[in-house]
N, C-alpha and C positions, 0 to 999 in steps of 0.2 A: 686363145683360151684364157689368158690372164685378164684380158679386157672384158670378156664375157663374165668371168667370175666377179670382177669388180662391179660391173653393171648390176648383176643379180644382188650383190651385197647392198648396193645403194638403194635398189628398189625395196629390199627387205627391211632396211634400217628404220624407216619411219614407223612402220607397223610394229616392229620389235620394241622400239622405245615406248610406244603407247602401252604395250603389255606391262611395262614396269611402272605405269603412272601412279599406281596406288602405293608403291613401296616408299617407305621413309628413308631407307638406305639402299642404294643401288650400287652393286659392286661390278665394275667393268674389268674383266680379265684381259690379259694380253700375253703374247710372247714378245719379250722385251725389244727384240731387234726387228720386228715386223712392222714396216711403215703402214701397211693396210690396217693393222689392228689399231694403231694410234689414230688413223683417220676415223675409224668407227667410233673410238672413244670420244673424239672431239665432236662428232656428229650427235651421238647420244647425249653428251653433256649439254650441247646447245639446245636440244629438244627438251631435256629434263629441266633445264634452268635451275640448278641446285643453288642453295644458299651457302653451301660449303663443299670444297673439294679436298679430299684426303689422299695424299700421295705416299705410297710405299717408298718412293725414291728419296724423300726428303726427311731430314731430321726436324724436330720442332724449331731448332735454331735456324736452319735454312728457310723453313716456311715463313719465319718472321722477317726475312729479308725481301719478301715479295711486296712491292709497294705499287700504288697506282702509277707512279712515275716510270718504273722499269718493266711493268707487267706486259705492256704491248710491244716491247722491243726485245726480240729474241736474243740478240747479242748482249744487251745490257743485263737482262735477267739471267742468262746463262753465266755471265761473269759474276753477278751478285751471289749466285748459288754455288759458285766454284764447281760447276757441273763437269767441266773437263777432267777434273781430278777425282770424280765420283765413281768412275767405272761403269756408269750407265751408258747406253747407246746415245747416238747423236741427239743433242737437245732440240734440234730443228724438228724432230718427230714429236716431241712432247709439248713444245711451245703452243701449238694450236689448241691444246686442251685448256691451258691457262686462259686463253682469250675467248674460248667458246662460252664461258660464263664469267664475264669480266667483273661482276660484282660479288662473285662467290668468295667467301673467306677461305684462305689456304691453310691447311693443316699438314704437318709432317708426322709420319708414324714409323719412320725407320728406327730400328734398334741400333744405336751406335756400337762400334766395334768393341769399345771397352766394356759396355754393358753386356754384350754378347759373351765376351770372355768371362765376365763375372758370373754370368748365368751358368756356364759350364761348371764352375766351382760351387756355387751356392744352391743351384737348382732353379728351375724356372719359376716355381711358385714364390720362392723367397725373392727372386729378382723382380718379379712382376709387382709385388707389393701386397698390402693387407687385403685387397679385394680379389686376390687370386681365386678364392673359392667361388666367388660370384661367377667367374668365367669357367669354372670346372677344371682349373689348372692343378687343383689339389688331388685330382682323381687320376688314376692310371688309365691309359688307353685300353679299350677292349683288345684282347689278345690277337684276334684276326686282323684288326686294323693296324695294330703295332707291327705285325709281321709284314703286312702289305706296305707299310710306310718305311720299314727298314729296307725292303727290297727296292722301293722307289728311290730312296736316298742313295743306295749303292749304285743303281743304274745312273742316277743324275750326276754322280761323281766318278763315272767311268769305271766303276768297280775297282777303284784305286785306293779307297780309304781303308785303313785297318778296321776290322769288324767291331772292335771295341769303341770306335768313335761314332758308329752309326746311331746308337741310341741317343747320343748327345745331339747329333744333327736333327733327329726327330723332335727332341725336346726343344731345341732352338727354333724349329719351325713352328711348334705350338706357341712358343713365346711371341714370335712375330705375328702370328695370326691373332692372338689375344690382344696384343698392343694395337694392331690395326682396328680390331673390334672396339676396344675401349676409346680410341681416338675418334672413331666414327660416332660413337654415342656422345662423346663430349661435344663434337661438332653439331650433332643434332640438337642437343640440349641448349647449346649456346646460340644457335642460329635459327632454330625452328624447323629446318629441313625443307626440302629433301636434301640428302647428302649423297654425293657420288664419291666412290672410292676407286682410285686408279692403282691397279696392282697386277701382279702376275697371275696366270691361270691357277697355279698351285695354291695361292692364297684365296682365290675367288671360288674354288670348288665347294659346292654345297654339302658334300658328304664328309669333309674333314677340315675345311678352311674357315675363313672368317664367319660365315653364317652359323656355324656350330657354336661359336663363342658368343655371338650376338643372341642366339636363342637361349643360351644358358643364362646370360645376364638380364635379358629382357624378353621373356618368352612370347609375348603377344605382339611384338614389333613386326611390321611388314617389311621383309627384306627380299631383294631380287638379285640374283647373280647371273652374270653373262660370261660365258666362256667363249674364247676365240680359237678356233681350230686352224690348222694348216693342212690343206689338201684332205680335209675330212678327218684328220687325226687329232684326238685330244683325250687326255686322261681325266677321269673324275666325272662327277655329276653336277649339273648346273640347271638353273631354271630355263635357260635358253642357250643355244650354241649357234654362232654364226661362223661362216667359213671364209677363208681367204687363201690365195696361193702361198706356198712356202717361200720364205725369203732365202736367197742364196747365202750360204754360210759355210765356213770351214768345219770339218768334223772336230768337235771339241775334244774327242777322245783319241785323236790321231797321235798326239804326243805320247800316249801310253801304249801304242801299238808296238808289238815286238817286230824286230827285223826278220 
């Protein structure tokens, strides 16, 4: 069954990538520990041949460490990025994306931990900077979306977070979405595009992720978002969804289960 699903995915990928051919920014979602999702991202990246790759997983400082000399060597690049200490899954899953478009400039859009902590205190608009209004960060979320996002954050954290922290987690997610959007626009302006963004499904979703902030900042820009499901399951709206088998993983909420 897994082989059949992979064959179907491979057959669908060329046509799917063509559907994004007019987009200036293509956002490729993932579940971070699913190797099939990363294979799809590498395949799409090779077909799109972007001038820039934006990674959620890299800070700007890390992105600057990618060089022509280390880019083709997974071990050397992983060491240069200090990937093992980053908390992200195995770098061997991500490395083919770097080499799928070997001439693409690499950009990092991760919000560093100290900046995230500062955002809790100062608010996301102030933390983002003077162009926060351009991305809609100065406006509150619609109430229905806010409630949905609070519930989403609660479930994502195994319903273990104090309720008073949930609004801050939602705001931090907004900050990360907007930083990814701004970095993608910077990459587009500096390289001419197209730009591919590598990120989690939560940031890629078109109903409240990166596309919302791109639309606010540059309304007429052609943007495409790909979501990657597991066994047909995915949350949110995307321009297209492809499916892959779920990766085996431990229950992240098992530690919170009562005896």
